[in-house]
C-alpha positions, 0 to 999 in steps of 0.5 A, spaced: 279 286 815 280 289 822 284 285 827 279 282 832 285 283 837 289 289 837 293 287 843 295 281 840 297 285 834 301 290 838 304 284 842 306 281 835 309 287 833 313 288 839 315 280 838 318 281 831 322 288 833 325 284 839 327 278 834 330 283 829 334 286 835 336 279 837 338 277 830 342 283 830 346 282 836 347 275 834 350 278 827 354 283 831 357 277 836 358 273 830 362 278 827 366 280 833 368 272 834 370 272 827 374 278 828 377 275 834 379 269 830 382 273 825 387 277 829 389 270 833 390 267 827 395 272 825 398 273 831 400 266 831 402 265 824 404 272 821 403 273 814 407 274 809 412 271 813 417 276 817 423 278 813 429 281 816 433 284 809 430 289 805 436 291 802 435 288 795 428 291 795 430 298 796 435 298 791 430 296 786 426 302 787 432 307 786 430 307 779 426 314 778 423 311 772 420 305 776 417 310 781 414 315 776 411 309 773 408 306 779 405 314 780 402 315 773 399 308 774 394 311 779 395 318 777 396 319 769 393 326 769 397 329 774 405 331 775 409 327 779 410 328 786 413 324 791 411 328 798 404 324 799 400 321 805 400 313 804 396 309 808 397 301 808 391 298 811 393 291 813 400 292 813 402 285 815 409 284 817 413 288 812 408 292 807 408 298 810 416 298 811 417 297 804 413 303 802 416 307 807 423 305 804 421 306 797 418 313 798 422 316 803 419 323 801 412 320 803 409 320 810 407 312 810 402 310 816 401 302 817 395 299 820 394 292 822 390 288 827 395 283 829 400 285 834 405 280 832 405 283 825 406 290 828 412 288 832 415 285 826 414 292 822 417 296 828 423 292 827 424 294 820 423 301 822 428 301 827 433 297 822 432 302 816 431 308 820 424 309 817 422 316 820 417 317 815 413 311 818 408 310 823 404 304 825 398 303 829 395 296 831 388 298 829 383 294 825 381 297 818 373 297 820 376 303 825 381 306 821 377 313 821 380 313 828 386 316 825 382 322 823 387 323 817 386 324 809 390 320 805 393 321 797 393 313 797 390 307 800 393 300 799 389 294 801 392 288 798 390 281 800 386 284 806 379 286 805 376 278 803 378 276 811 374 281 814 367 279 817 364 285 813 368 287 807 363 292 805 364 296 812 371 296 811 372 298 804 367 304 806 371 306 812 378 306 807 374 310 802 372 315 807 380 316 808 381 318 801 382 325 799 378 327 793 383 326 788 386 320 792 387 313 789 386 306 792 390 300 790 385 294 792 386 287 791 381 281 793 381 274 791 378 272 785 373 266 785 374 261 779 381 261 780 381 259 787 376 253 786 381 248 788 383 252 794 376 252 796 375 245 795 381 243 800 378 248 805 372 244 805 376 238 805 380 240 811 374 242 815 371 235 814 377 232 817 377 237 823 385 239 820 387 244 825 393 249 825 399 246 829 405 245 826 404 237 825 398 238 822 400 243 817 406 238 815 401 233 814 397 237 810 403 239 806 405 231 805 397 230 803 397 235 798 403 231 794 397 226 793 393 230 789 392 228 782 394 232 776 387 234 774 385 237 781 383 244 780 389 245 786 394 241 783 397 247 778 397 252 784 402 248 788 408 249 783 406 256 781 404 259 788 410 260 792 405 261 798 404 253 798 411 252 800 411 255 807 407 253 813 405 260 814 402 261 806 399 254 807 395 256 813 393 262 810 391 259 804 387 253 807 386 254 814 384 261 815 378 262 819 375 267 814 376 267 807 371 269 801 372 271 794 369 276 788 367 275 781 368 281 777 361 283 777 361 282 785 367 286 785 364 292 782 358 291 786 363 292 792 366 298 789 360 302 787 356 300 794 362 303 798 361 310 794 368 309 790 369 308 782 373 303 778 379 306 775 383 300 771 386 294 773 393 294 775 395 289 770 389 290 765 391 285 759 388 279 762 382 282 762 381 285 755 378 282 749 383 285 744 389 282 748 392 275 747 388 269 745 381 272 746 382 276 740 384 270 736 377 267 737 371 267 733 367 271 739 372 277 739 367 281 735 362 279 740 366 281 746 368 287 743 361 289 743 360 289 750 361 295 755 368 295 759 365 292 765 361 286 761 368 285 757 372 284 764 366 279 766 366 275 760 374 274 759 374 272 767 370 267 765 373 265 759 380 265 762 377 261 768 384 261 772 384 268 775 386 267 783 386 275 785 383 281 782 388 288 783 384 294 781 386 302 782 379 305 784 378 312 786 373 316 791 370 321 785 372 327 781 376 325 775 383 323 778 384 318 772 382 323 767 385 319 760 384 312 763 379 310 758 379 312 751 386 315 751 387 315 744 381 320 742 383 326 739 390 329 738 393 330 745 395 322 745 402 325 742 403 329 748 403 323 752 410 321 755 410 313 755 414 310 761 416 303 761 413 298 767 417 294 771 418 287 768 417 288 761 422 284 756 423 285 749 425 278 747 429 276 740 428 269 740 423 264 737 419 269 734 413 269 730 413 270 722 415 277 721 416 279 728 423 283 729 421 282 737 416 280 742 414 284 748 411 281 754 410 283 761 413 278 766 408 279 771 402 276 767 400 269 769 398 267 762 403 265 756 398 268 750 399 275 753 405 277 748 406 283 743 409 281 736 412 288 734 416 289 727 422 293 726 420 300 726 416 299 732 422 296 735 426 302 734 420 306 737 420 302 743 427 302 744 427 309 744 422 310 750 426 313 756 420 315 760 421 323 759 420 324 751 413 325 749 410 320 743 411 326 738 418 327 740 420 319 740 417 319 733 421 325 731 427 321 734 427 315 730 425 319 724 420 314 721 418 316 714 412 315 710 405 318 709 404 322 715 397 320 716 398 313 715 404 313 720 400 317 725 395 312 725 400 306 726 403 310 731 397 311 735 395 303 734 402 301 737 402 306 743 395 303 745 397 296 744 403 298 749 398 300 754 393 295 753 399 289 754 401 293 760 408 295 757 407 302 759 403 307 763 403 314 761 404 321 764 399 325 761 399 331 765 402 336 760 397 334 755 391 335 760 394 342 762 395 344 755 387 342 754 385 346 760 389 352 758 386 352 751 379 351 755 
């Protein structure tokens, strides 16, 4: 049907366009306001709280196997190299200094929106003569102004505070080299439900960020009933014991969280690719309590992404997601389905930090129990028998699986031993006991091809 008044139609069109422009202007103004609030928040209360002593931290990274384990967590298929370019995005008061200290051969760049945080990091740079560190007061959304490409980008605990996390992640992803890797950590939705309840409580009462108000808030939290979703975090999370930590958790001007599917959407929407979880056992249905439920067969039928989402719902208390992601290509070759074929015997297992071999209060038939202290869930332990313990104790970070099996001289039917060893090393990997240097196996494959 023809419009009887074309002029009015054109005016309506222009009006709609102007409204759209106005909305965009309002959105841009709002995001600028949020960004300014976040910057002012960290300038007033820098977080994490500043430190003046990194001596213990530096000593803990003098173990070459710890450095190699950290490297092969991100690049299992590449030979170890320490001369990398690293960007620490949202470096806070000390994170960039820590990376420069533990990786003296690397070139580390730290950026942060807070001038106060940069000043604290500059002080550490001078104190520890970190000539491999450069710093810039720069928001993540403008990180492309660095005009650099990096082997590794580290962005932990920052993206969820941006007014536009998608834009921030796209900017960081564009700075990765083709075979680069990113360590990304964001808040998780379900485990922080109590935090968001208390954030809303503070908003309703108009709680501000003065020292007196934060002290009063800390004292009020002592009145939480034991069943409150926030109660268990008070004793488990050190952040709630400091004014800066309490303000960051409950009084932050911008805060959001992600479920596993939402995080995957964020990663894929930024043109990046999920590689693995930094600590993966809590997400895997074959690890811990989920493996012992009647639903274990149903969980294992799901795709990996659906498994992670389902186990997150089953556990219900994850407070953060920490992932390794890639720009593209195949830098994570061997990350998934590691143990198909025969090349797994050429992998070199490297023990991860904070892995323990426990010999007390053992389950029936176990010679020891392996656990990783970084896990928050007590069900994530791996019982091992005497032969498996001998293999585990022989891991030195340099011998391949085949060499380890020869070293411990396990006897028996070869095919059965091979399958048992394959299963054992796959369990070690799933339970975050080891990572693998698979570079020699990949190199041999390419040579053969």
